[in-house]
N, C-alpha and C positions, 0 to 999 in steps of 0.2 A: 490141672490142665495149664500148660505154659501159655504166658501172655505174648501176643504178637508185638514185637518191638516196633514194627513199621507203623503200627497204629498208635504208638505212644506220642502224646502231644509234645510239641517243642517246649523244652524246659526254659529257654531264654529268648523270647520273641523280640525283646528290645535290642539285643545284640545283633540279631539278624536285620532288623530295620535300620540300625545305624550303619552297618556295612553297605547296605543297599544305597543309603543316602550318600555316603562317601564316594561310591562308584559313580553315581549320577553327577556329583560335583566335579569329579575329575574329568568326566566326559564333557561337561559344559565348558570347563576351562580350556580343554584342547580345542573345542569348536571355536571358542572366542579367539584364541591365539591364531588359528588358521584363518579366520575371517579378517583379522587385523593384517596378517601377512599378505592376504590377497588384496586388501584395500591399498596397502602400501605399494604393491607391485603394479596395480592397475591405475594408481593415481597419476594424472598427467603431469609432465614436467612443466613447472611454472617458469616463464621467462621474466626476469626482473624488469619492471617498467619504472621509468623516471616519473615520479609524481611531484605534486606541488610541495609535499613535505620534504622530498629529497632536495629540491631546489632551495627550499628554505634552509635546510641543513647546510648546503654548500655555501649559501650567503652568510650563514652564521659563522662557518669556519673561516671565511675570508675576513669577516669583521673581527673575529678574535685574533687572526694573524696580524691585521692592521693595528689592533690595539696593542699587541705585543711589540710591534715595530715602534709605535709611538711611545710606548713605555720605555723602550730601550733608549730612544732619542732623548726623552725627558730625563732619564737617569743620567745620561751623559751631560746634559745641561745642568742638572741638579748638582753634579760634581763640582762645577765651576761657580754655580750661583751661591749667593750668601745664604747662610742658614738663619731663618727667622726665629724669633723667640717663640717658644711653645710648639714649634713644628714637630718635635719628636713625640708629642702627645696626640698628633693627628692620626686618623684612621688611614688605611691605604687609599681609599677613594678620595678622601680630603687631600691627601698628599698629591695624588694625580692631578686634581683640580688646581692645586697651588702650583704644581710644576708647569701646567699649561699656561697659567697666568704669567709665571716667570719667563716662559718661552716667548710670549707675546711682548713682554716688556723688553727683553733682550733684543728682539727684532726691531722694535721701535727705536731703541737706542742705536742700533746699527744703522738704521735709515738716517737718523739725525746726524750720526757721525759722517756718513757718506755725503749727505747734503752739505754739511759744514765744510768738508774737504773740497766739494765742487765749488762752493762759493769762494773759498780761499783761492782756488785755482783761477776762477774768473777774475778775482780782484788782482791776482798776480799778473794775469794777462792784460787787464785794464790799466795796470800801473806802467805798462810799456809806453812807447812813444804815442802821443795823441795824433789825430789827423792834422791839426795845424803844424805841429812840430815835424811830422813826416813830410808835409808839403814844403816847408821851409828848408828842410834837409835836402829834399829833391832839387830845389832851386839852387842851393849852395853847391851841391855836387855838379850840377850843370855848369856853374860858373868856374869852379876851381878844379874839378877832376873830370873833364869831358870824356876821358878814355873809359872810365868805369860807369859813367852816367848812362841810364837807359830810360827811354820814353815811357812814362806811365800816365795814361789818360786820366785816371782817378786823381792823381796829384795835380795835373794841369787844370782839371775842372775846378778843384777847390781853389786854386790860385786865381782863376778867372772870376769866380763867384765872390771872392773876398778882397780882390785887389784894391778896392777903393776904401777899405776900412783900415785906418792907421793903427788901430788897436790889435788887429790880427796880423797885419803885415807892416812891420816898422818901416820908417823912411829908408834906412840903409838897404833893406831887402827890396823895397819898391823900385829903387834904381836898378837893381839887378833884374827885377821882373820886367822892366821896360826893355832891357836888352834881350831878354828871353822872348818878348812879344814881337820882336822884329821878324822872327821866323814863323809867326802865326799865319795860317792860311785857311781858306775855305769858309765854312759856316761858322766856325769858332771866331774867326776874325770879324765877320759881319755882325754877329751877335754882340761881341764886345764893344764895337763902335756904337751900335744902337743903344746899348745900355749906358755908355758914356754920354751920349747926347741927351738922354732923359735926365741924367743927373745934373747936367749943365742947365737945362731948362728949369728944373726944380729949384736950383740955387737962386734963381731970380725971384722966387716967391718967398724966400726966407733969407734975406740978406744979413740978418743979425745972428743967424744960427751958425756957430763956428764949425760944428761937425759937418753940416751940409756944405758949407763953403770949402772945407778941407777936401771933401769927397769930390766936389766940383773941380777943384784945382787938379787933382789927379786925373779926372775924366778928361780935362782939356789936354793934358800931356799925352794921354792915350790916343785921343782923336788926332792930335798933331802927328803922332808917330805912325798910325795906321792909315791915315787918309792919303 
């Protein structure tokens, strides 16, 4: 009697089990891929927002840019600055520190140079005609070159204040000043007369003082001229 093949037990059950497992894994992989694709499509579009970290990064970029600029300037200065002994052995950071110090030193030297030039200029201007000399030149111009002479209140005021001092206005200039005083008018004339009267009174209290007596003599001449 022939055996029914349909009832014959499976000769390789492990192979069948393995095929089933592979099919399941392939299905799982397809499902996972499909899920990921759907998540990507459904994910909302994120709008970039400026956070504190972004601001910090921008500040850091600016700082780095500034450092690069300073380094460039320091490099230009270092080209003209003297090379110090042992400088070639320094690290880049130490060189930058040294260059900053050299920059400060050069700035100080530049300020000193400008200050010295300013003082030299002031001395040059100060070495010009002094106030007494200018006043006497003004008086001489009045006497000798009337066409070019121009009235200057500052010069006249100085002459009126020191007219009784023989050290500042010599005798030969005082005689010219008396001629100049003939045209004196107004408050300047009254003030000059009052001052002359005071000097005459003071001379009586110091008869032995040559300086006081000399001023009193000039004061008498002024009073006689303007009274």
